[in-house]
N, C-alpha and C positions, 0 to 999 in steps of 0.2 A: 911723514908725521901724523901719526893716526890724528884722527879729531876726536876718537875719545879714549879716557884712562880707564883700565879696570883692574884694578885689585881685588885680590880674592884671600880672607884669611879667616881661617876657624869658621868656617859656615857663612861669612859674610860676603856678597858680592856690594862693593862701591863702583859704579858707573858715575865717571864725570865728563859731562862736555864738554870739550877741548877745545877751544876757539876762543880764546881770551881777548885777541885781538880786535874780535868781532863779535863781540858782547855774548859768545857763547851762540850763534844765532845756528840755523841750521841746512848746510850745506848737502847736495845730493849725497856725497859721500859719507860723509857726518850719519845721515838716516841709515845708508847702507850698510854702514858699521854697525850702527844702533841694534837693526833687524837681526842681524849675524848672530849676534851677542847675545842677544834675549832668546832669539832657538836655542841655542846650546846651552843655556844657562835654563831653561821654561821647566825642565821634567830632572835637572840632576839631584840627585838624592842626599848630595852633601851640602846644596848649599840650603841656609835657614833662614834668611833675608837678602832681599834686596835694597839698596840704597842709590837715589840718584841724585846728583849735585851738580853745580856748577863751578869749573877752573878757575879760581882767583876769588877774589870776595865781593866781585860789582854785578857778575851776572849766573843767574839759574840757568835762562835760555832766553833770548829774544827774540824767538820766532823765527821765521824764516829769512836767508842770507838774500834780503831785496838786489842785491848787485850781479848776485849769483843768477838770481831769478829772469833778471831783464834781459836777460839773451836766451832765454829756454821758449823752444816750439811750444806748439799746445801737446804736442807727444810727449814731451819734456815734463809737462806740468803734470800731465795724465801717469806718467810713471811714479811719480814723485808722492803723487796724493794718494797713489795704492799702496804704495809700501810702507807710506806713513801710517796710513790707516790699517793696515794691515800690523805693522809692529804692536800700535797702541793695542790692539784684539789680543795679540801672546804677551802683552807689558799685564795685559787686564787680566788675561786667563793663568797667571802666573798662580800655583797652590800653595804659595807661600807669602807671606808679607811682606808686602813692598810699600819704601816711602821715600817721596821728597824732599829733601831741603832744598824749601827757597831761601838761596843765600844771596839774592838779588833780583833785577830782572827775570819777570817771568812772563812774558807776553806772548801773544796769540799762539803760534804752536808750541812754545814753551808751555805755558799754563794747559795746554791742550795734553800735553806729556802728562803735567802732575796730576791732572784731573784722574788720568788711567789707571793711578796708584792705592794703594789702601788709605794712605796717610799723608797730609803735608802737613810740614813745620816752615816755618817761614821765621828768617832772621828778622829782626825790627826793621830795616832800612828795606825791606826788599816792595818793590813794587808790581802790582798781578794787573791783567788785563786781557780780554780778549778782545785787541783791536783793529782788527780785520775790515769791520764796517768802514773805517774812515781811510781804507785803500782800497774800495768798490767790491769785496767780495767777502764770505761769510768764513767764521771758522767751519774747517773741512774735514779735520780729523778726529771728528766726535764731540767738539767743543758747546755743542749748542745745545746736543743732548746730553752729557754729562753734567755740566754746570746746572739745568733745569732740573737736573733729578736730583742733583746736590742741595739746592738752596729753594729752587721752586721757579714756574715760569717768571712770574712775574717778576722777581729780580732779576734774574734771568735776561730775560725780552732786556729791562732797563742797561743791564752792562752791556748789552753785546747791541742795542742800538745808539746807545752814546757813544761806543768804543772809551768805557770808562779807563782811567789808571788809576788804580786805588791803591791805598799803604795795607802795609801789613794790619792796624789795629783794624780796619773796616773791613780786609779777609776774613778776618778771627771773628767780626762781628756779623758776617753775613754766614759764615759755616764752612768757606771756602778751605779756612785752614784750620787745624786742630790745636794748635797752639805759636804763639811768637815768644822766640827767645832772643835775648839781649846780645847784640850784635859783639861784642867783648864775649863772651859765655857761649854762644851757638855750638859750637864746635862740640864742648862738653856734655851740652846740655841734649846734644842727639847722640853720643854715648850713653848718657843715662837711659835715654827711650829705648837705644836699642838692646843692650842689657839684660834690661826689664821686662821686655819679650825673650828674648835668649834663656830667661831663667826658667821657664816654662816650657810644657812637653810640645816637642816638633808636632807631633801625630795629630795632638787636641788640637793644636792654631790652626795646621792646616781644614782639620775638620768644622773648626769652628769661620772658618773665611768660606768655605764652602759651604755651611749651613745659611749664614747670609747672603752671600752672593748670589746663590742658587731661591732661598726661601723668599727674598724679596721679588722675586719674579709671579712667586704663588699665591693664593688665597690663602689667608689665614690658619684653615685644616689645613692644608696640604703641606703648607711650610711647618707647620708644628709636626706632623709625620715623618718629615724630612730630619728633623732638627732629632726627633728619637728614634729613626733609624742610626744618625751618623752619630748620637751619643751610644747608641749601643756598641757599636762598633771601637769605643773605647775601654771596653769596662775589659777586654782581653788584651791588653796590652800589656807588654813588660813595663813599662813608663808607669801605667796606674798603680800597678806592683809598688813599683819605686814610693813612690810619692805615700802610699801609705804606708811602708815601713820605714821612709824618715817622717812622717809625721810621730808614728808610735817611739822613733829612735831621740824625735827631738833633735834632728837635723836636717840640712838643706839634700833636697832632694837630685841626685844624678841622672839626669833623662839622657835616653839613647835614641831615643827615634825609634825603637820599637815595640 
């Protein structure tokens, strides 16, 4: 049985971590499947958005499968960690929007996966944390770096040093998640967010993501030049012409990504 469920429909790829009986923890097989799927969809022109979620209602991904890992050799650990790091770099570089829906526990490697996506939403009952120091290790798939860039070094250090588990409300206050949804309505709220992205021009969204991701690494002057260069690319697209026509005709634009 596959440890991932992958659903593709109308430009949306949904990946569910599918080890419900083990809190969707990360096995070697799951990570191999995850890497394979990400590589396959990374530059698929028909994909407009990627959504990550945990199967079931209690866990997004509770981190590494510690029972499996207990029997690993040092070589096994190195293989897994290298693959994990590669997978998150692929995820991070996907050119279209990526969303994590934290519908339960997002701990250790599970939170590291979420930190590599563009947007993180959480169910109000979710629990988050980079808890590796309680196991004698540190986050090894980018968690120390991505969390500190997201919320600042001092707050990241406190969470990692204390191996804290925080609730969704605290994660929202810290800026780890963008919004928290009620358990009863989170599926509907997620669909609304997805739809609000799909309503907009695909090329413009990809270029906006590129401007943010690449510009943040540059000086302000160079990042503004990058933004201008990418903005200019939108001017000759059919989507821009369609947007102007739709405005004049007082209708919703029909974007085709051209």
